[in-house]
Structures are given as structure tokens and as C-alpha cells.
Backbone as CSV, one residue per row, in Angstrom:
resi,resn,N_x,N_y,N_z,CA_x,CA_y,CA_z,C_x,C_y,C_z
1,UNK,0.801,-1.195,0.000,0.000,0.000,0.000,0.846,1.262,0.000
2,UNK,2.035,1.193,0.556,2.872,2.381,0.615,3.228,2.876,-0.776
3,UNK,3.510,1.982,-1.680,3.909,2.401,-3.021,2.761,3.089,-3.748
4,UNK,1.527,2.636,-3.526,0.378,3.260,-4.170,0.158,4.679,-3.639
5,UNK,0.294,4.862,-2.322,0.129,6.185,-1.734,1.258,7.106,-2.191
6,UNK,2.445,6.589,-2.294,3.581,7.381,-2.775,3.383,7.797,-4.218
7,UNK,2.834,6.931,-5.045,2.568,7.264,-6.443,1.467,8.314,-6.529
8,UNK,0.465,8.217,-5.661,-0.607,9.197,-5.634,-0.077,10.574,-5.282
9,UNK,0.811,10.634,-4.341,1.391,11.897,-3.919,2.185,12.527,-5.060
10,UNK,2.965,11.753,-5.770,3.766,12.320,-6.846,2.894,12.790,-8.012
11,UNK,1.797,12.124,-8.288,0.878,12.568,-9.349,0.235,13.895,-8.948
12,UNK,-0.155,14.017,-7.689,-0.719,15.281,-7.209,0.294,16.419,-7.317
13,UNK,1.516,16.156,-6.974,2.567,17.172,-7.062,2.767,17.593,-8.513
14,UNK,2.761,16.639,-9.429,2.925,16.952,-10.853,1.755,17.794,-11.354
15,UNK,0.537,17.455,-10.966,-0.639,18.214,-11.400,-0.580,19.649,-10.871
16,UNK,-0.244,19.810,-9.605,-0.135,21.144,-9.018,0.975,21.941,-9.709
17,UNK,2.090,21.296,-10.005,3.198,21.981,-10.678,2.799,22.440,-12.087
18,UNK,2.071,21.606,-12.817,1.620,21.980,-14.160,0.652,23.165,-14.091
19,UNK,-0.285,23.125,-13.153,-1.230,24.239,-12.994,-0.480,25.518,-12.625
20,UNK,0.485,25.415,-11.728,1.273,26.591,-11.336,2.038,27.163,-12.528
21,UNK,2.595,26.317,-13.375,3.318,26.791,-14.558,2.386,27.478,-15.547
22,UNK,1.184,26.951,-15.721,0.211,27.584,-16.619,-0.176,28.963,-16.080
23,UNK,-0.438,29.060,-14.775,-0.785,30.347,-14.172,0.381,31.326,-14.320
24,UNK,1.584,30.879,-14.095,2.763,31.726,-14.242,2.911,32.221,-15.683
25,UNK,2.697,31.353,-16.646,2.794,31.743,-18.059,1.744,32.795,-18.405
26,UNK,0.527,32.625,-17.894,-0.537,33.602,-18.157,-0.188,34.948,-17.526
27,UNK,0.310,34.944,-16.303,0.698,36.194,-15.649,1.816,36.905,-16.400
28,UNK,2.793,36.168,-16.861,3.887,36.766,-17.641,3.345,37.381,-18.917
29,UNK,2.442,36.694,-19.594,1.853,37.210,-20.829,1.085,38.501,-20.569
30,UNK,0.302,38.534,-19.500,-0.500,39.718,-19.182,0.394,40.904,-18.841
31,UNK,1.344,40.691,-17.950,2.149,41.807,-17.488,3.213,42.241,-18.488
32,UNK,3.631,41.395,-19.382,4.611,41.825,-20.378,3.983,42.813,-21.346
33,UNK,2.727,42.643,-21.684,2.028,43.600,-22.539,1.814,44.919,-21.833
34,UNK,1.463,44.882,-20.577,1.242,46.101,-19.804,2.544,46.851,-19.583
35,UNK,3.631,46.151,-19.411,4.897,46.834,-19.171,5.341,47.624,-20.395
36,UNK,4.997,47.164,-21.590,5.346,47.900,-22.796,4.612,49.237,-22.847
37,UNK,3.369,49.270,-22.395,2.608,50.521,-22.348,3.274,51.484,-21.382
38,UNK,3.704,50.986,-20.233,4.360,51.819,-19.237,5.664,52.388,-19.775
39,UNK,6.483,51.556,-20.402,7.770,52.002,-20.939,7.557,53.072,-21.999
40,UNK,6.559,52.893,-22.846,6.276,53.870,-23.894,5.893,55.207,-23.284
41,UNK,5.039,55.206,-22.262,4.599,56.463,-21.671,5.723,57.169,-20.931
42,UNK,6.634,56.431,-20.326,7.745,57.047,-19.616,8.788,57.575,-20.594
43,UNK,8.969,56.904,-21.711,10.002,57.319,-22.653,9.590,58.526,-23.487
44,UNK,8.285,58.810,-23.599,7.815,59.955,-24.371,7.698,61.178,-23.472
45,UNK,7.938,62.362,-24.045,7.799,63.582,-23.272,6.327,63.938,-23.117
46,UNK,6.060,64.870,-22.256,4.686,65.315,-22.011,4.065,65.839,-23.306
47,UNK,4.779,66.641,-24.035,4.262,67.226,-25.277,4.029,66.142,-26.324
48,UNK,4.936,65.154,-26.418,4.781,64.050,-27.373,3.537,63.214,-27.079
49,UNK,3.117,63.199,-25.814,1.918,62.458,-25.429,0.664,63.312,-25.544
50,UNK,0.814,64.542,-26.016,-0.333,65.425,-26.173,-0.746,66.109,-24.890
51,UNK,0.160,66.179,-23.938,-0.149,66.797,-22.654,0.423,68.188,-22.532
52,UNK,0.212,68.772,-21.355,0.773,70.083,-21.065,1.330,70.084,-19.655
53,UNK,2.487,70.717,-19.490,3.133,70.791,-18.183,2.346,71.718,-17.265
54,UNK,2.286,71.340,-16.002,1.570,72.127,-14.996,2.458,72.281,-13.770
55,UNK,2.245,73.350,-12.985,2.921,73.420,-11.687,2.443,72.273,-10.795
56,UNK,3.248,71.892,-9.848,2.942,70.720,-9.011,1.628,70.849,-8.263
57,UNK,1.238,72.066,-7.868,0.014,72.222,-7.071,-1.201,72.591,-7.917
58,UNK,-1.054,72.705,-9.235,-2.187,73.066,-10.101,-2.957,71.811,-10.499
59,UNK,-4.290,71.847,-10.375,-5.080,70.673,-10.773,-5.209,70.570,-12.289
60,UNK,-5.436,69.373,-12.762,-5.677,69.146,-14.191,-7.157,69.375,-14.485
61,UNK,-7.493,69.723,-15.729,-8.905,69.827,-16.103,-9.623,68.492,-15.916
62,UNK,-10.934,68.502,-15.976,-11.755,67.332,-15.672,-11.462,66.129,-16.574
63,UNK,-11.204,66.335,-17.845,-11.003,65.209,-18.767,-9.536,64.807,-18.901
64,UNK,-8.677,65.346,-18.052,-7.256,65.001,-18.097,-6.819,64.459,-16.752
65,UNK,-5.732,63.708,-16.752,-5.218,63.181,-15.501,-3.749,63.530,-15.361
66,UNK,-3.287,63.577,-14.134,-1.932,63.998,-13.815,-0.975,62.820,-13.856
67,UNK,0.093,62.951,-14.623,1.186,61.977,-14.648,2.492,62.749,-14.533
68,UNK,3.557,62.044,-14.257,4.873,62.666,-14.267,5.564,62.222,-15.540
69,UNK,5.878,63.189,-16.389,6.453,62.875,-17.695,7.714,63.707,-17.920
70,UNK,8.524,63.235,-18.868,9.733,63.972,-19.223,9.364,65.321,-19.836
71,UNK,10.234,66.274,-19.639,10.053,67.574,-20.257,9.330,68.586,-19.398
72,UNK,8.911,68.199,-18.202,8.169,69.121,-17.336,8.901,69.437,-16.035
73,UNK,9.985,68.776,-15.784,10.698,68.968,-14.520,11.798,70.002,-14.628
74,UNK,12.646,70.018,-13.615,13.784,70.930,-13.594,14.819,70.516,-14.635
75,UNK,15.604,71.479,-15.099,16.637,71.208,-16.102,17.821,70.526,-15.426
76,UNK,18.261,69.413,-16.003,19.426,68.686,-15.524,20.675,69.415,-16.010
77,UNK,21.561,69.751,-15.096,22.759,70.517,-15.458,23.706,69.726,-16.354
78,UNK,23.703,68.397,-16.235,24.612,67.569,-17.035,24.123,67.389,-18.468
79,UNK,22.826,67.142,-18.641,22.293,66.869,-19.978,21.598,68.076,-20.595
80,UNK,21.327,69.107,-19.796,20.626,70.311,-20.233,19.223,69.995,-20.751
81,UNK,18.610,68.923,-20.231,17.250,68.539,-20.594,16.368,68.585,-19.358
82,UNK,15.081,68.820,-19.579,14.140,68.821,-18.462,13.848,67.390,-18.037
83,UNK,13.738,67.179,-16.744,13.466,65.852,-16.207,11.979,65.606,-16.045
84,UNK,11.639,64.662,-15.162,10.242,64.325,-14.900,9.563,65.435,-14.115
85,UNK,8.326,65.721,-14.502,7.542,66.729,-13.817,6.070,66.494,-14.057
86,UNK,5.203,67.274,-13.376,3.767,67.083,-13.527,3.274,67.477,-14.924
87,UNK,2.432,66.619,-15.485,1.923,66.803,-16.840,0.464,66.360,-16.865
88,UNK,-0.403,67.161,-17.477,-1.820,66.798,-17.623,-2.033,66.207,-19.008
89,UNK,-2.514,64.964,-19.045,-2.702,64.238,-20.300,-4.174,63.874,-20.448
90,UNK,-4.664,63.940,-21.676,-6.055,63.617,-21.974,-6.338,62.163,-21.612
91,UNK,-7.432,61.945,-20.903,-7.844,60.597,-20.518,-8.522,59.927,-21.701
92,UNK,-7.997,58.772,-22.097,-8.590,58.005,-23.192,-9.042,56.662,-22.647
93,UNK,-10.325,56.461,-22.589,-10.883,55.203,-22.093,-10.760,54.134,-23.165
94,UNK,-10.359,52.936,-22.754,-10.256,51.818,-23.684,-11.477,50.922,-23.610
95,UNK,-12.476,51.295,-22.807,-13.683,50.477,-22.672,-14.556,50.638,-23.906
96,UNK,-15.151,49.552,-24.323,-16.109,49.605,-25.424,-17.461,49.162,-24.898
97,UNK,-18.504,49.838,-25.334,-19.842,49.483,-24.832,-20.635,48.770,-25.876
């Protein structure tokens, strides 16, 4: 009887491992697509994204949301480029009805 119980345990472990690998693969697929969107938004300047720079304490209009984007911050003395700063960008909903 011991060998049968031992075989049952190893089959259960294999099934759990396969399910875990499938879940891991799905999570990697989901988050790899989302990370590309994030990288694109960080690499583009506020103006390139169609936004406008705002002072840190100024609110954005109702249809825009506040992000920190390149081109709105203080000028870097080494590169002579503006760094990250507050930027109001138009909200675009991806929902379809």
C-alpha cells in the first residue's frame, strides 16, 4: 500500500506543478504587454503624449489626468534637458460598450 500512496502523492505534485506553470505563463503574458505601455509612456515627453506641463500644485482639467512625464521637470545641469515633472494628459478610455 505504501507504493500506491507514494505514487498518488507524486501525481498530485505533478498536477499542481503543471497548474502553477500555466498560471505563471498567463501572468507573464499579461504583465509583459502592460509593461510595454508603461515604458512607452515614460520614454515619451509630455508634449509628445499630447499633454501640457503644470505646476505641481495646479489641478488638471476634468477630462485630463496627472502623470509625471519627461520635459516638465527641472533642467538637468549635465544633460541640459528637463526631467520628470507634472503633466496633464487627456484621458482616453479603452472600454467599449
